[in-house]
N, CA, C and O atoms as a GROMACS GRO file, in nm:
protein
  616
    1MET      N    1  13.833  13.039  -4.377
    1MET     CA    2  13.744  12.994  -4.272
    1MET      C    3  13.601  12.997  -4.324
    1MET      O    4  13.557  13.097  -4.382
    2GLU      N    5  13.532  12.890  -4.304
    2GLU     CA    6  13.393  12.881  -4.346
    2GLU      C    7  13.308  12.977  -4.263
    2GLU      O    8  13.340  13.003  -4.147
    3LEU      N    9  13.201  13.030  -4.322
    3LEU     CA   10  13.116  13.127  -4.253
    3LEU      C   11  13.063  13.071  -4.122
    3LEU      O   12  13.060  13.143  -4.022
    4GLN      N   13  13.022  12.946  -4.120
    4GLN     CA   14  12.970  12.884  -3.997
    4GLN      C   15  13.077  12.884  -3.888
    4GLN      O   16  13.047  12.909  -3.771
    5ASP      N   17  13.203  12.855  -3.925
    5ASP     CA   18  13.314  12.856  -3.829
    5ASP      C   19  13.340  12.997  -3.776
    5ASP      O   20  13.372  13.016  -3.659
    6LYS      N   21  13.326  13.095  -3.866
    6LYS     CA   22  13.346  13.235  -3.825
    6LYS      C   23  13.243  13.273  -3.718
    6LYS      O   24  13.278  13.335  -3.618
    7TYR      N   25  13.117  13.237  -3.739
    7TYR     CA   26  13.013  13.270  -3.641
    7TYR      C   27  13.031  13.192  -3.512
    7TYR      O   28  12.998  13.242  -3.404
    8MET      N   29  13.084  13.070  -3.520
    8MET     CA   30  13.113  12.992  -3.400
    8MET      C   31  13.221  13.063  -3.318
    8MET      O   32  13.211  13.072  -3.196
    9ALA      N   33  13.324  13.112  -3.385
    9ALA     CA   34  13.431  13.183  -3.315
    9ALA      C   35  13.378  13.310  -3.250
    9ALA      O   36  13.414  13.342  -3.137
   10ILE      N   37  13.292  13.382  -3.319
   10ILE     CA   38  13.232  13.504  -3.264
   10ILE      C   39  13.145  13.470  -3.143
   10ILE      O   40  13.151  13.537  -3.040
   11ALA      N   41  13.065  13.366  -3.155
   11ALA     CA   42  12.974  13.326  -3.046
   11ALA      C   43  13.053  13.291  -2.920
   11ALA      O   44  13.006  13.317  -2.810
   12ARG      N   45  13.171  13.233  -2.935
   12ARG     CA   46  13.251  13.196  -2.818
   12ARG      C   47  13.318  13.316  -2.753
   12ARG      O   48  13.340  13.314  -2.632
   13LYS      N   49  13.350  13.419  -2.829
   13LYS     CA   50  13.426  13.533  -2.778
   13LYS      C   51  13.341  13.644  -2.719
   13LYS      O   52  13.390  13.723  -2.638
   14ILE      N   53  13.215  13.652  -2.757
   14ILE     CA   54  13.133  13.767  -2.720
   14ILE      C   55  13.022  13.722  -2.626
   14ILE      O   56  12.938  13.639  -2.661
   15ASP      N   57  13.022  13.780  -2.505
   15ASP     CA   58  12.924  13.743  -2.403
   15ASP      C   59  12.780  13.755  -2.453
   15ASP      O   60  12.695  13.675  -2.414
   16LEU      N   61  12.752  13.853  -2.537
   16LEU     CA   62  12.616  13.874  -2.586
   16LEU      C   63  12.561  13.750  -2.655
   16LEU      O   64  12.441  13.723  -2.650
   17PHE      N   65  12.649  13.675  -2.721
   17PHE     CA   66  12.606  13.562  -2.802
   17PHE      C   67  12.625  13.425  -2.733
   17PHE      O   68  12.605  13.321  -2.795
   18ARG      N   69  12.664  13.427  -2.606
   18ARG     CA   70  12.685  13.301  -2.532
   18ARG      C   71  12.556  13.219  -2.533
   18ARG      O   72  12.447  13.272  -2.511
   19GLY      N   73  12.570  13.089  -2.559
   19GLY     CA   74  12.455  13.001  -2.556
   19GLY      C   75  12.377  12.994  -2.687
   19GLY      O   76  12.281  12.918  -2.698
   20LEU      N   77  12.416  13.074  -2.786
   20LEU     CA   78  12.348  13.070  -2.915
   20LEU      C   79  12.427  12.984  -3.012
   20LEU      O   80  12.550  12.978  -3.005
   21ASP      N   81  12.357  12.917  -3.101
   21ASP     CA   82  12.430  12.838  -3.199
   21ASP      C   83  12.476  12.930  -3.313
   21ASP      O   84  12.421  13.038  -3.332
   22PRO      N   85  12.577  12.886  -3.390
   22PRO     CA   86  12.632  12.970  -3.496
   22PRO      C   87  12.528  13.018  -3.597
   22PRO      O   88  12.539  13.130  -3.648
   23ALA      N   89  12.427  12.937  -3.625
   23ALA     CA   90  12.324  12.979  -3.721
   23ALA      C   91  12.248  13.101  -3.667
   23ALA      O   92  12.217  13.193  -3.743
   24ASP      N   93  12.218  13.103  -3.536
   24ASP     CA   94  12.150  13.218  -3.477
   24ASP      C   95  12.240  13.342  -3.479
   24ASP      O   96  12.193  13.453  -3.507
   25VAL      N   97  12.369  13.323  -3.450
   25VAL     CA   98  12.462  13.436  -3.453
   25VAL      C   99  12.470  13.491  -3.596
   25VAL      O  100  12.474  13.612  -3.615
   26GLY      N  101  12.473  13.402  -3.695
   26GLY     CA  102  12.474  13.445  -3.834
   26GLY      C  103  12.352  13.527  -3.870
   26GLY      O  104  12.363  13.628  -3.940
   27LYS      N  105  12.234  13.484  -3.822
   27LYS     CA  106  12.111  13.558  -3.848
   27LYS      C  107  12.114  13.696  -3.782
   27LYS      O  108  12.069  13.794  -3.840
   28ILE      N  109  12.167  13.703  -3.660
   28ILE     CA  110  12.176  13.831  -3.590
   28ILE      C  111  12.268  13.926  -3.667
   28ILE      O  112  12.234  14.043  -3.685
   29PHE      N  113  12.383  13.875  -3.713
   29PHE     CA  114  12.474  13.961  -3.790
   29PHE      C  115  12.411  14.005  -3.921
   29PHE      O  116  12.438  14.115  -3.969
   30ALA      N  117  12.328  13.920  -3.979
   30ALA     CA  118  12.261  13.957  -4.104
   30ALA      C  119  12.159  14.069  -4.080
   30ALA      O  120  12.131  14.147  -4.171
   31LYS      N  121  12.104  14.077  -3.959
   31LYS     CA  122  12.002  14.177  -3.928
   31LYS      C  123  12.060  14.304  -3.867
   31LYS      O  124  11.998  14.410  -3.874
   32GLY      N  125  12.178  14.294  -3.809
   32GLY     CA  126  12.243  14.411  -3.751
   32GLY      C  127  12.330  14.481  -3.853
   32GLY      O  128  12.327  14.448  -3.972
   33VAL      N  129  12.406  14.576  -3.806
   33VAL     CA  130  12.493  14.655  -3.893
   33VAL      C  131  12.633  14.656  -3.833
   33VAL      O  132  12.649  14.672  -3.712
   34THR      N  133  12.733  14.640  -3.917
   34THR     CA  134  12.871  14.654  -3.872
   34THR      C  135  12.921  14.789  -3.922
   34THR      O  136  12.910  14.821  -4.040
   35VAL      N  137  12.976  14.869  -3.829
   35VAL     CA  138  13.023  15.003  -3.865
   35VAL      C  139  13.167  15.022  -3.818
   35VAL      O  140  13.217  14.949  -3.732
   36ARG      N  141  13.231  15.121  -3.875
   36ARG     CA  142  13.365  15.160  -3.833
   36ARG      C  143  13.355  15.297  -3.767
   36ARG      O  144  13.278  15.383  -3.810
   37ALA      N  145  13.434  15.315  -3.662
   37ALA     CA  146  13.441  15.444  -3.593
   37ALA      C  147  13.587  15.485  -3.588
   37ALA      O  148  13.673  15.407  -3.547
   38ALA      N  149  13.614  15.607  -3.629
   38ALA     CA  150  13.750  15.659  -3.627
   38ALA      C  151  13.788  15.702  -3.485
   38ALA      O  152  13.701  15.739  -3.405
   39LYS      N  153  13.916  15.697  -3.455
   39LYS     CA  154  13.965  15.740  -3.324
   39LYS      C  155  13.910  15.880  -3.294
   39LYS      O  156  13.920  15.971  -3.376
   40GLY      N  157  13.852  15.895  -3.174
   40GLY     CA  158  13.798  16.023  -3.131
   40GLY      C  159  13.651  16.045  -3.168
   40GLY      O  160  13.590  16.142  -3.123
   41GLU      N  161  13.595  15.956  -3.248
   41GLU     CA  162  13.455  15.971  -3.290
   41GLU      C  163  13.360  15.935  -3.177
   41GLU      O  164  13.374  15.830  -3.115
   42ALA      N  165  13.263  16.022  -3.152
   42ALA     CA  166  13.161  15.996  -3.050
   42ALA      C  167  13.056  15.902  -3.109
   42ALA      O  168  13.009  15.923  -3.221
   43LEU      N  169  13.022  15.800  -3.033
   43LEU     CA  170  12.919  15.705  -3.076
   43LEU      C  171  12.783  15.746  -3.022
   43LEU      O  172  12.682  15.729  -3.090
   44PHE      N  173  12.782  15.799  -2.900
   44PHE     CA  174  12.663  15.860  -2.843
   44PHE      C  175  12.705  15.944  -2.724
   44PHE      O  176  12.816  15.930  -2.672
   45TYR      N  177  12.614  16.032  -2.682
   45TYR     CA  178  12.643  16.125  -2.573
   45TYR      C  179  12.554  16.099  -2.452
   45TYR      O  180  12.440  16.056  -2.465
   46LYS      N  181  12.609  16.126  -2.335
   46LYS     CA  182  12.533  16.117  -2.211
   46LYS      C  183  12.409  16.207  -2.222
   46LYS      O  184  12.417  16.318  -2.273
   47GLY      N  185  12.296  16.156  -2.174
   47GLY     CA  186  12.173  16.233  -2.172
   47GLY      C  187  12.085  16.214  -2.294
   47GLY      O  188  11.968  16.251  -2.292
   48THR      N  189  12.141  16.156  -2.401
   48THR     CA  190  12.058  16.131  -2.519
   48THR      C  191  11.984  15.999  -2.501
   48THR      O  192  12.030  15.910  -2.429
   49VAL      N  193  11.871  15.987  -2.567
   49VAL     CA  194  11.796  15.862  -2.564
   49VAL      C  195  11.836  15.784  -2.688
   49VAL      O  196  11.830  15.836  -2.800
   50GLY      N  197  11.877  15.661  -2.668
   50GLY     CA  198  11.921  15.580  -2.780
   50GLY      C  199  11.831  15.461  -2.800
   50GLY      O  200  11.748  15.428  -2.716
   51ASN      N  201  11.850  15.395  -2.913
   51ASN     CA  202  11.777  15.272  -2.940
   51ASN      C  203  11.868  15.166  -3.001
   51ASN      O  204  11.822  15.076  -3.071
   52GLN      N  205  11.999  15.180  -2.973
   52GLN     CA  206  12.096  15.085  -3.027
   52GLN      C  207  12.194  15.043  -2.918
   52GLN      O  208  12.226  15.119  -2.827
   53MET      N  209  12.239  14.919  -2.929
   53MET     CA  210  12.349  14.872  -2.846
   53MET      C  211  12.464  14.833  -2.937
   53MET      O  212  12.445  14.816  -3.058
   54TYR      N  213  12.582  14.820  -2.881
   54TYR     CA  214  12.702  14.798  -2.959
   54TYR      C  215  12.783  14.682  -2.902
   54TYR      O  216  12.779  14.655  -2.783
   55VAL      N  217  12.858  14.615  -2.991
   55VAL     CA  218  12.956  14.516  -2.952
   55VAL      C  219  13.086  14.555  -3.021
   55VAL      O  220  13.087  14.580  -3.141
   56VAL      N  221  13.194  14.560  -2.945
   56VAL     CA  222  13.325  14.594  -3.002
   56VAL      C  223  13.378  14.470  -3.074
   56VAL      O  224  13.402  14.366  -3.012
   57LEU      N  225  13.396  14.481  -3.205
   57LEU     CA  226  13.452  14.371  -3.285
   57LEU      C  227  13.602  14.386  -3.301
   57LEU      O  228  13.672  14.289  -3.329
   58GLY      N  229  13.652  14.508  -3.282
   58GLY     CA  230  13.794  14.537  -3.290
   58GLY      C  231  13.816  14.681  -3.249
   58GLY      O  232  13.732  14.766  -3.274
   59GLY      N  233  13.930  14.708  -3.187
   59GLY     CA  234  13.960  14.843  -3.141
   59GLY      C  235  13.928  14.862  -2.994
   59GLY      O  236  13.914  14.765  -2.920
   60LYS      N  237  13.916  14.989  -2.954
   60LYS     CA  238  13.885  15.023  -2.814
   60LYS      C  239  13.785  15.136  -2.810
   60LYS      O  240  13.791  15.229  -2.891
   61VAL      N  241  13.693  15.128  -2.714
   61VAL     CA  242  13.592  15.232  -2.693
   61VAL      C  243  13.599  15.275  -2.548
   61VAL      O  244  13.610  15.192  -2.457
   62GLY      N  245  13.593  15.406  -2.527
   62GLY     CA  246  13.590  15.460  -2.392
   62GLY      C  247  13.449  15.500  -2.353
   62GLY      O  248  13.375  15.558  -2.433
   63ILE      N  249  13.412  15.469  -2.229
   63ILE     CA  250  13.285  15.513  -2.173
   63ILE      C  251  13.320  15.626  -2.078
   63ILE      O  252  13.396  15.608  -1.983
   64LEU      N  253  13.263  15.744  -2.104
   64LEU     CA  254  13.302  15.864  -2.031
   64LEU      C  255  13.184  15.934  -1.966
   64LEU      O  256  13.072  15.933  -2.017
   65ASP      N  257  13.213  15.995  -1.853
   65ASP     CA  258  13.120  16.086  -1.787
   65ASP      C  259  13.192  16.220  -1.784
   65ASP      O  260  13.277  16.244  -1.699
   66GLY      N  261  13.157  16.306  -1.878
   66GLY     CA  262  13.234  16.429  -1.895
   66GLY      C  263  13.374  16.394  -1.944
   66GLY      O  264  13.389  16.328  -2.047
   67GLU      N  265  13.475  16.437  -1.869
   67GLU     CA  266  13.614  16.406  -1.904
   67GLU      C  267  13.664  16.278  -1.836
   67GLU      O  268  13.772  16.229  -1.869
   68LYS      N  269  13.585  16.225  -1.743
   68LYS     CA  270  13.628  16.109  -1.665
   68LYS      C  271  13.603  15.979  -1.741
   68LYS      O  272  13.491  15.949  -1.781
   69LEU      N  273  13.710  15.903  -1.761
   69LEU     CA  274  13.701  15.773  -1.827
   69LEU      C  275  13.651  15.670  -1.726
   69LEU      O  276  13.720  15.640  -1.629
   70LEU      N  277  13.532  15.617  -1.750
   70LEU     CA  278  13.472  15.519  -1.659
   70LEU      C  279  13.516  15.377  -1.692
   70LEU      O  280  13.534  15.295  -1.602
   71ALA      N  281  13.532  15.349  -1.821
   71ALA     CA  282  13.569  15.213  -1.863
   71ALA      C  283  13.631  15.218  -2.001
   71ALA      O  284  13.599  15.304  -2.083
   72THR      N  285  13.721  15.124  -2.025
   72THR     CA  286  13.777  15.102  -2.158
   72THR      C  287  13.730  14.965  -2.204
   72THR      O  288  13.753  14.864  -2.137
   73LEU      N  289  13.664  14.962  -2.319
   73LEU     CA  290  13.606  14.838  -2.372
   73LEU      C  291  13.688  14.788  -2.489
   73LEU      O  292  13.737  14.866  -2.571
   74HIS      N  293  13.703  14.656  -2.496
   74HIS     CA  294  13.784  14.592  -2.598
   74HIS      C  295  13.699  14.493  -2.677
   74HIS      O  296  13.579  14.481  -2.656
   75THR      N  297  13.764  14.423  -2.769
   75THR     CA  298  13.696  14.324  -2.852
   75THR      C  299  13.614  14.228  -2.765
   75THR      O  300  13.664  14.170  -2.669
   76GLY      N  301  13.487  14.214  -2.802
   76GLY     CA  302  13.397  14.125  -2.731
   76GLY      C  303  13.309  14.195  -2.629
   76GLY      O  304  13.208  14.139  -2.586
   77ASP      N  305  13.346  14.316  -2.589
   77ASP     CA  306  13.267  14.388  -2.489
   77ASP      C  307  13.146  14.454  -2.555
   77ASP      O  308  13.152  14.497  -2.670
   78MET      N  309  13.035  14.461  -2.479
   78MET     CA  310  12.915  14.528  -2.529
   78MET      C  311  12.890  14.653  -2.446
   78MET      O  312  12.934  14.663  -2.331
   79PHE      N  313  12.818  14.747  -2.505
   79PHE     CA  314  12.781  14.869  -2.434
   79PHE      C  315  12.657  14.929  -2.498
   79PHE      O  316  12.622  14.897  -2.612
   80GLY      N  317  12.592  15.015  -2.422
   80GLY     CA  318  12.470  15.078  -2.471
   80GLY      C  319  12.349  14.987  -2.463
   80GLY      O  320  12.243  15.020  -2.516
   81GLU      N  321  12.365  14.872  -2.396
   81GLU     CA  322  12.257  14.773  -2.394
   81GLU      C  323  12.134  14.819  -2.319
   81GLU      O  324  12.024  14.767  -2.343
   82MET      N  325  12.148  14.915  -2.229
   82MET     CA  326  12.031  14.965  -2.157
   82MET      C  327  11.932  15.031  -2.252
   82MET      O  328  11.813  15.040  -2.220
   83ALA      N  329  11.978  15.078  -2.367
   83ALA     CA  330  11.888  15.137  -2.466
   83ALA      C  331  11.790  15.034  -2.521
   83ALA      O  332  11.680  15.069  -2.563
   84ILE      N  333  11.830  14.907  -2.520
   84ILE     CA  334  11.742  14.800  -2.568
   84ILE      C  335  11.639  14.765  -2.460
   84ILE      O  336  11.527  14.724  -2.490
   85ILE      N  337  11.679  14.783  -2.334
   85ILE     CA  338  11.596  14.740  -2.221
   85ILE      C  339  11.502  14.851  -2.173
   85ILE      O  340  11.386  14.825  -2.141
   86SER      N  341  11.552  14.974  -2.169
   86SER     CA  342  11.471  15.084  -2.116
   86SER      C  343  11.475  15.202  -2.211
   86SER      O  344  11.556  15.206  -2.304
   87ASN      N  345  11.390  15.296  -2.188
   87ASN     CA  346  11.384  15.416  -2.272
   87ASN      C  347  11.444  15.535  -2.197
   87ASN      O  348  11.403  15.649  -2.218
   88GLU      N  349  11.540  15.508  -2.110
   88GLU     CA  350  11.605  15.611  -2.029
   88GLU      C  351  11.716  15.679  -2.108
   88GLU      O  352  11.772  15.620  -2.201
   89PRO      N  353  11.748  15.802  -2.073
   89PRO     CA  354  11.864  15.868  -2.136
   89PRO      C  355  11.993  15.792  -2.102
   89PRO      O  356  12.004  15.729  -1.997
   90ARG      N  357  12.088  15.799  -2.191
   90ARG     CA  358  12.217  15.731  -2.172
   90ARG      C  359  12.287  15.791  -2.050
   90ARG      O  360  12.285  15.912  -2.029
   91SER      N  361  12.350  15.704  -1.970
   91SER     CA  362  12.413  15.747  -1.845
   91SER      C  363  12.557  15.792  -1.865
   91SER      O  364  12.619  15.843  -1.772
   92ALA      N  365  12.612  15.772  -1.984
   92ALA     CA  366  12.750  15.812  -2.013
   92ALA      C  367  12.763  15.828  -2.164
   92ALA      O  368  12.673  15.791  -2.240
   93SER      N  369  12.876  15.883  -2.206
   93SER     CA  370  12.906  15.896  -2.348
   93SER      C  371  13.000  15.783  -2.389
   93SER      O  372  13.068  15.725  -2.305
   94ALA      N  373  13.001  15.751  -2.518
   94ALA     CA  374  13.091  15.650  -2.572
   94ALA      C  375  13.171  15.711  -2.687
   94ALA      O  376  13.115  15.774  -2.776
   95VAL      N  377  13.304  15.692  -2.682
   95VAL     CA  378  13.394  15.749  -2.782
   95VAL      C  379  13.495  15.643  -2.823
   95VAL      O  380  13.547  15.570  -2.739
   96ALA      N  381  13.523  15.634  -2.952
   96ALA     CA  382  13.625  15.542  -3.001
   96ALA      C  383  13.762  15.593  -2.956
   96ALA      O  384  13.801  15.705  -2.988
   97LEU      N  385  13.836  15.511  -2.881
   97LEU     CA  386  13.969  15.549  -2.834
   97LEU      C  387  14.075  15.519  -2.938
   97LEU      O  388  14.186  15.572  -2.932
   98GLU      N  389  14.040  15.435  -3.034
   98GLU     CA  390  14.123  15.407  -3.150
   98GLU      C  391  14.028  15.365  -3.262
   98GLU      O  392  13.910  15.341  -3.237
   99ASP      N  393  14.078  15.358  -3.383
   99ASP     CA  394  13.992  15.313  -3.492
   99ASP      C  395  13.930  15.179  -3.451
   99ASP      O  396  14.001  15.088  -3.409
  100SER      N  397  13.799  15.168  -3.464
  100SER     CA  398  13.728  15.051  -3.411
  100SER      C  399  13.623  14.999  -3.509
  100SER      O  400  13.569  15.074  -3.591
  101ALA      N  401  13.597  14.871  -3.498
  101ALA     CA  402  13.487  14.808  -3.572
  101ALA      C  403  13.382  14.769  -3.468
  101ALA      O  404  13.414  14.711  -3.364
  102LEU      N  405  13.256  14.801  -3.498
  102LEU     CA  406  13.147  14.779  -3.402
  102LEU      C  407  13.029  14.710  -3.470
  102LEU      O  408  12.998  14.737  -3.586
  103PHE      N  409  12.966  14.622  -3.396
  103PHE     CA  410  12.841  14.563  -3.440
  103PHE      C  411  12.731  14.640  -3.369
  103PHE      O  412  12.735  14.656  -3.247
  104VAL      N  413  12.631  14.687  -3.444
  104VAL     CA  414  12.523  14.767  -3.390
  104VAL      C  415  12.393  14.688  -3.402
  104VAL      O  416  12.357  14.641  -3.510
  105LEU      N  417  12.324  14.676  -3.290
  105LEU     CA  418  12.197  14.606  -3.287
  105LEU      C  419  12.090  14.704  -3.240
  105LEU      O  420  12.099  14.756  -3.129
  106SER      N  421  11.991  14.730  -3.324
  106SER     CA  422  11.888  14.827  -3.289
  106SER      C  423  11.777  14.760  -3.208
  106SER      O  424  11.759  14.638  -3.212
  107GLU      N  425  11.704  14.842  -3.137
  107GLU     CA  426  11.590  14.795  -3.058
  107GLU      C  427  11.486  14.728  -3.148
  107GLU      O  428  11.430  14.625  -3.112
  108SER      N  429  11.461  14.787  -3.265
  108SER     CA  430  11.359  14.728  -3.353
  108SER      C  431  11.402  14.591  -3.402
  108SER      O  432  11.318  14.500  -3.409
  109THR      N  433  11.528  14.573  -3.435
  109THR     CA  434  11.577  14.441  -3.475
  109THR      C  435  11.560  14.344  -3.360
  109THR      O  436  11.514  14.231  -3.378
  110PHE      N  437  11.599  14.389  -3.242
  110PHE     CA  438  11.591  14.304  -3.125
  110PHE      C  439  11.447  14.259  -3.098
  110PHE      O  440  11.422  14.141  -3.076
  111HIS      N  441  11.354  14.353  -3.101
  111HIS     CA  442  11.217  14.323  -3.064
  111HIS      C  443  11.136  14.253  -3.173
  111HIS      O  444  11.049  14.170  -3.144
  112HIS      N  445  11.163  14.285  -3.298
  112HIS     CA  446  11.074  14.238  -3.404
  112HIS      C  447  11.128  14.127  -3.491
  112HIS      O  448  11.051  14.051  -3.549
  113LEU      N  449  11.258  14.115  -3.501
  113LEU     CA  450  11.312  14.022  -3.600
  113LEU      C  451  11.370  13.894  -3.543
  113LEU      O  452  11.392  13.798  -3.617
  114MET      N  453  11.396  13.890  -3.412
  114MET     CA  454  11.455  13.769  -3.354
  114MET      C  455  11.348  13.677  -3.300
  114MET      O  456  11.240  13.721  -3.261
  115THR      N  457  11.380  13.548  -3.299
  115THR     CA  458  11.288  13.454  -3.237
  115THR      C  459  11.288  13.478  -3.087
  115THR      O  460  11.382  13.535  -3.032
  116LYS      N  461  11.182  13.437  -3.021
  116LYS     CA  462  11.173  13.455  -2.876
  116LYS      C  463  11.287  13.384  -2.804
  116LYS      O  464  11.342  13.438  -2.708
  117ARG      N  465  11.321  13.266  -2.848
  117ARG     CA  466  11.429  13.190  -2.784
  117ARG      C  467  11.560  13.267  -2.790
  117ARG      O  468  11.631  13.276  -2.689
  118VAL      N  469  11.594  13.321  -2.906
  118VAL     CA  470  11.718  13.396  -2.922
  118VAL      C  471  11.712  13.525  -2.840
  118VAL      O  472  11.808  13.560  -2.772
  119ALA      N  473  11.600  13.597  -2.846
  119ALA     CA  474  11.586  13.722  -2.772
  119ALA      C  475  11.599  13.698  -2.621
  119ALA      O  476  11.663  13.776  -2.551
  120ILE      N  477  11.539  13.590  -2.572
  120ILE     CA  478  11.548  13.559  -2.429
  120ILE      C  479  11.693  13.526  -2.392
  120ILE      O  480  11.740  13.571  -2.288
  121GLN      N  481  11.763  13.450  -2.473
  121GLN     CA  482  11.902  13.418  -2.443
  121GLN      C  483  11.988  13.544  -2.442
  121GLN      O  484  12.074  13.560  -2.355
  122ILE      N  485  11.965  13.633  -2.538
  122ILE     CA  486  12.042  13.758  -2.540
  122ILE      C  487  12.010  13.842  -2.417
  122ILE      O  488  12.101  13.900  -2.357
  123LEU      N  489  11.884  13.850  -2.377
  123LEU     CA  490  11.849  13.924  -2.255
  123LEU      C  491  11.916  13.862  -2.132
  123LEU      O  492  11.966  13.935  -2.046
  124LEU      N  493  11.918  13.730  -2.124
  124LEU     CA  494  11.987  13.664  -2.013
  124LEU      C  495  12.136  13.698  -2.014
  124LEU      O  496  12.196  13.719  -1.909
  125ASN      N  497  12.196  13.702  -2.132
  125ASN     CA  498  12.337  13.738  -2.142
  125ASN      C  499  12.360  13.882  -2.099
  125ASN      O  500  12.458  13.911  -2.031
  126ILE      N  501  12.270  13.974  -2.138
  126ILE     CA  502  12.282  14.113  -2.096
  126ILE      C  503  12.270  14.123  -1.944
  126ILE      O  504  12.348  14.194  -1.880
  127ILE      N  505  12.174  14.053  -1.887
  127ILE     CA  506  12.156  14.054  -1.741
  127ILE      C  507  12.282  14.003  -1.672
  127ILE      O  508  12.324  14.058  -1.570
  128SER      N  509  12.341  13.898  -1.725
  128SER     CA  510  12.464  13.843  -1.668
  128SER      C  511  12.576  13.947  -1.670
  128SER      O  512  12.646  13.964  -1.570
  129VAL      N  513  12.594  14.015  -1.783
  129VAL     CA  514  12.697  14.118  -1.793
  129VAL      C  515  12.669  14.233  -1.696
  129VAL      O  516  12.761  14.281  -1.629
  130LEU      N  517  12.543  14.276  -1.687
  130LEU     CA  518  12.508  14.383  -1.594
  130LEU      C  519  12.533  14.341  -1.450
  130LEU      O  520  12.576  14.422  -1.368
  131GLY      N  521  12.504  14.216  -1.418
  131GLY     CA  522  12.530  14.164  -1.284
  131GLY      C  523  12.679  14.168  -1.251
  131GLY      O  524  12.717  14.207  -1.140
  132HIS      N  525  12.763  14.128  -1.345
  132HIS     CA  526  12.908  14.135  -1.324
  132HIS      C  527  12.954  14.279  -1.304
  132HIS      O  528  13.037  14.308  -1.218
  133ARG      N  529  12.899  14.370  -1.384
  133ARG     CA  530  12.937  14.511  -1.369
  133ARG      C  531  12.896  14.565  -1.233
  133ARG      O  532  12.970  14.641  -1.172
  134LEU      N  533  12.778  14.526  -1.185
  134LEU     CA  534  12.731  14.571  -1.054
  134LEU      C  535  12.820  14.516  -0.943
  134LEU      O  536  12.857  14.590  -0.852
  135ARG      N  537  12.855  14.388  -0.951
  135ARG     CA  538  12.946  14.331  -0.852
  135ARG      C  539  13.081  14.402  -0.853
  135ARG      O  540  13.136  14.432  -0.747
  136ASP      N  541  13.134  14.429  -0.973
  136ASP     CA  542  13.262  14.500  -0.983
  136ASP      C  543  13.251  14.640  -0.923
  136ASP      O  544  13.343  14.685  -0.855
  137ALA      N  545  13.141  14.709  -0.949
  137ALA     CA  546  13.121  14.844  -0.894
  137ALA      C  547  13.111  14.839  -0.742
  137ALA      O  548  13.167  14.924  -0.674
  138ASN      N  549  13.040  14.740  -0.689
  138ASN     CA  550  13.029  14.726  -0.543
  138ASN      C  551  13.164  14.697  -0.480
  138ASN      O  552  13.197  14.752  -0.375
  139THR      N  553  13.244  14.611  -0.544
  139THR     CA  554  13.379  14.582  -0.495
  139THR      C  555  13.464  14.708  -0.495
  139THR      O  556  13.536  14.735  -0.400
  140HIS      N  557  13.454  14.784  -0.603
  140HIS     CA  558  13.530  14.908  -0.614
  140HIS      C  559  13.488  15.007  -0.505
  140HIS      O  560  13.574  15.071  -0.444
  141LEU      N  561  13.359  15.020  -0.480
  141LEU     CA  562  13.311  15.110  -0.375
  141LEU      C  563  13.362  15.067  -0.238
  141LEU      O  564  13.402  15.151  -0.157
  142ARG      N  565  13.361  14.937  -0.211
  142ARG     CA  566  13.412  14.888  -0.083
  142ARG      C  567  13.560  14.920  -0.068
  142ARG      O  568  13.605  14.959   0.040
  143GLN      N  569  13.636  14.906  -0.177
  143GLN     CA  570  13.779  14.935  -0.173
  143GLN      C  571  13.804  15.083  -0.147
  143GLN      O  572  13.904  15.119  -0.085
  144LEU      N  573  13.715  15.166  -0.196
  144LEU     CA  574  13.728  15.310  -0.173
  144LEU      C  575  13.679  15.350  -0.035
  144LEU      O  576  13.701  15.463   0.010
  145GLY      N  577  13.611  15.257   0.033
  145GLY     CA  578  13.556  15.289   0.165
  145GLY      C  579  13.427  15.366   0.156
  145GLY      O  580  13.382  15.424   0.255
  146GLY      N  581  13.366  15.366   0.037
  146GLY     CA  582  13.241  15.440   0.017
  146GLY      C  583  13.122  15.362   0.066
  146GLY      O  584  13.132  15.244   0.098
  147GLY      N  585  13.013  15.428   0.073
  147GLY     CA  586  12.888  15.365   0.114
  147GLY      C  587  12.874  15.364   0.264
  147GLY      O  588  12.973  15.372   0.337
  148GLU      N  589  12.752  15.354   0.310
  148GLU     CA  590  12.724  15.349   0.452
  148GLU      C  591  12.726  15.205   0.500
  148GLU      O  592  12.712  15.111   0.422
  149SER      N  593  12.745  15.189   0.629
  149SER     CA  594  12.739  15.056   0.686
  149SER      C  595  12.598  15.004   0.683
  149SER      O  596  12.502  15.081   0.697
  150ALA      N  597  12.584  14.875   0.664
  150ALA     CA  598  12.451  14.814   0.663
  150ALA      C  599  12.394  14.814   0.806
  150ALA      O  600  12.469  14.798   0.903
  151PRO      N  601  12.265  14.832   0.819
  151PRO     CA  602  12.206  14.829   0.954
  151PRO      C  603  12.221  14.690   1.014
  151PRO      O  604  12.220  14.589   0.944
  152THR      N  605  12.235  14.687   1.145
  152THR     CA  606  12.247  14.560   1.215
  152THR      C  607  12.110  14.495   1.223
  152THR      O  608  12.014  14.559   1.264
  153PRO      N  609  12.101  14.366   1.182
  153PRO     CA  610  11.970  14.300   1.189
  153PRO      C  611  11.926  14.284   1.334
  153PRO      O  612  12.009  14.270   1.424
  154ARG      N  613  11.796  14.287   1.357
  154ARG     CA  614  11.743  14.273   1.494
  154ARG      C  615  11.713  14.130   1.525
  154ARG      O  616  11.668  14.099   1.635
   0.00000   0.00000   0.00000
């Protein structure tokens, strides 16, 4: 498979890269780092301040709050993206649930090395993913019967 075709396939599978052309995806991969995480390896801990986000290229990653598994992430899923957006402590821990390959994008790469067009598209993609997560969380809360009733409009 030609390198351009490989980046096209990646761009189609990973929400973070939606709307980017293969050349831009290739440049992002050239600036980021691909790492391997062994099963059980912690990628980051709740409460720490990070400056990296991750994309699962293969394997599975668990997002945990203490012992509670909040989410299982698979190929194409991103996590830790709030570290790129805010300087807040991480809200959960991330652990490799099986041997995994991850793409790591640092805040400095994001802010300093990408063109504005690419950075804006990636931010829009992050916002879209966060919006879906919020809708899913709201649906889950409604199913649990949680939350207060909305006030009646006057």
